[in-house]
C-alpha positions in Angstrom: -61.3 42.4 3.8 -60.4 43.4 7.4 -56.8 43.6 8.5 -56.4 41.8 11.8 -53.7 42.8 14.2 -52.3 40.5 16.8 -51.6 41.7 20.3 -47.8 41.6 19.6 -48.3 44.1 16.7 -49.9 46.6 19.2 -48.0 46.1 22.5 -45.3 44.1 24.1 -45.1 43.3 27.9 -41.5 43.9 29.2 -40.0 41.2 31.4 -38.8 43.8 34.0 -41.4 44.6 36.6 -41.7 48.0 38.3 -40.0 48.2 41.7 -41.5 51.5 42.6 -45.2 51.7 41.4 -46.6 52.5 44.8 -44.0 55.3 45.4 -44.9 56.9 42.0 -48.6 56.6 42.7 -48.2 58.2 46.1 -46.2 61.0 44.5 -48.9 61.5 41.9 -51.8 61.6 44.4 -50.0 64.1 46.6 -49.1 66.4 43.7 -51.2 69.6 43.5 -50.0 71.5 40.4 -50.9 69.4 37.4 -50.3 70.8 33.9 -53.0 70.5 31.3 -52.0 68.4 28.2 -53.7 68.1 24.9 -52.7 66.7 21.5 -54.4 68.3 18.5 -57.6 68.6 20.6 -58.1 64.8 20.5 -58.1 64.3 24.2 -57.3 66.1 27.4 -55.4 64.9 30.4 -53.3 66.2 33.2 -49.6 65.6 33.4 -46.5 66.0 35.6 -42.8 65.2 35.2 -41.6 62.6 37.7 -38.3 63.6 39.4 -35.7 60.8 39.2 -35.4 60.4 43.0 -39.0 59.0 43.0 -38.1 56.0 40.7 -34.4 55.6 41.5 -33.4 51.9 41.4 -36.1 50.8 38.9 -34.2 49.2 36.0 -36.7 50.3 33.2 -37.1 53.9 34.4 -33.4 54.3 35.2 -32.6 53.2 31.6 -35.0 55.8 30.2 -33.6 58.5 32.5 -30.0 57.6 31.3 -31.2 58.3 27.8 -32.5 61.7 28.8 -36.1 60.6 28.2 -38.7 62.4 30.3 -40.8 60.2 32.7 -44.3 61.6 33.0 -47.5 60.7 34.8 -50.7 61.2 33.0 -53.9 61.6 35.0 -57.1 61.0 33.1 -60.2 62.1 35.0 -63.0 59.7 35.7 -65.7 59.2 33.0 -63.5 60.4 30.2 -61.8 59.0 27.0 -59.1 59.5 24.5 -60.5 59.3 21.0 -59.1 56.9 18.4 -55.8 58.3 17.1 -52.4 57.6 15.8 -49.5 59.5 17.4 -47.6 61.3 14.6 -45.1 62.8 17.1 -43.8 59.6 18.7 -43.0 56.1 17.6 -43.7 54.3 20.8 -44.3 54.7 24.5 -43.6 52.7 27.6 -46.6 52.6 29.9 -47.2 51.5 33.5 -50.7 51.6 34.9 -50.2 53.0 38.4 -53.6 52.5 40.1 -55.1 49.1 40.7 -57.8 48.3 40.2 -58.5 50.7 37.4 -61.8 50.6 35.5 -60.5 51.6 32.1 -60.0 50.0 28.7 -57.1 50.5 26.3 -57.6 49.2 22.8 -56.1 49.2 19.3 -58.2 48.9 16.1 -58.1 48.8 12.4 -60.9 49.8 10.0 -64.1 51.7 10.5 -66.6 50.7 13.2 -69.0 49.2 10.7 -70.4 45.7 10.5 -67.6 43.2 9.8 -65.1 46.0 8.9 -63.1 46.4 12.2 -60.9 44.4 14.5 -60.1 45.3 18.1 -57.1 44.3 20.2 -57.6 45.0 23.9 -54.7 45.6 26.3 -55.4 44.4 29.9 -52.7 45.8 32.1 -51.1 43.5 34.7 -50.0 45.0 38.0 -46.4 46.3 38.0 -45.9 45.4 34.3 -44.4 47.8 31.8 -45.8 47.7 28.3 -44.2 49.1 25.1 -47.0 50.4 22.9 -46.9 50.8 19.1 -48.5 54.2 18.9 -48.5 54.0 15.1 -51.6 51.8 15.3 -54.9 53.6 16.0 -55.7 53.3 19.7 -58.0 54.8 22.3 -58.7 54.7 26.1 -62.0 54.7 27.8 -61.9 55.5 31.5 -64.9 54.9 33.7 -65.5 55.7 37.4 -62.2 56.8 38.8 -59.1 58.9 37.9 -56.6 56.9 35.9 -52.8 57.4 36.6 -50.4 56.2 33.9 -46.7 56.5 33.9 -45.2 57.1 30.4 -42.0 57.6 28.7 -42.0 58.2 24.9 -39.7 57.5 22.1 -39.5 60.5 19.7 -36.3 59.6 17.8 -36.3 58.9 14.1 -34.3 55.7 14.4 -37.1 54.2 16.4 -39.8 55.0 13.8 -39.8 51.3 12.7 -41.4 48.0 13.6 -42.4 47.3 17.2 -40.1 44.3 17.4 -37.0 46.5 16.7 -38.0 49.0 19.4 -38.5 46.1 21.9 -35.1 44.6 21.0 -33.3 48.0 21.4 -34.9 48.5 24.8 -34.2 45.1 26.1 -30.5 45.2 25.0 -29.7 47.7 27.7 -27.7 45.1 29.7 
C-alpha cells in the first residue's frame, strides 16, 4: 500500500508576500564570491548570506532576522539537481523562489520509484510567495536550463522538530 501525502503535509504557502524579491535577486546576481555548499555529498549548490539591509522592511524576513536566523540565497546551476533526501539537520525551511520564470521542479515523494509504489507532490512556486517546507519528507529539485536562485531561512531548533502545522502556527503568530 502506498502512503499518499497531501500538499499541506509537504509545504504551506504563507499569507505574507515578499516586498523585496527583486532587490534580493539583484543582490544575488551582482554578487561575485559565492561559497560552495554541500550536504553529505547529496547535492551541490552555491550560497551566500544576505545582509539585513537588502531585505529590511519585509515582514517575513525581518521576523527571521529578529530570531537570529540566517537568511541565505542558494544558487543552483542550470542542468543540475538535488537528489531525493530528508534533511536530518533541520526541521523546516522558508523558501522564496527569486527568479521568474524558473524552469525547475520541486517535489516531495514517498516510496520507491517502482510501479504503483510511489506518490509525488509537486510544489509550483508562485511569484513573491513564501513557502514553509517540511524537510522531513523526502524531496528533490530538478533544475533545467538556467541558474535557480532561492532565498532560504532554516529552522534548526529542537522545539520545531514537530508537525508542519505547529511550525506554521508558530511562524504566523509573530503579530
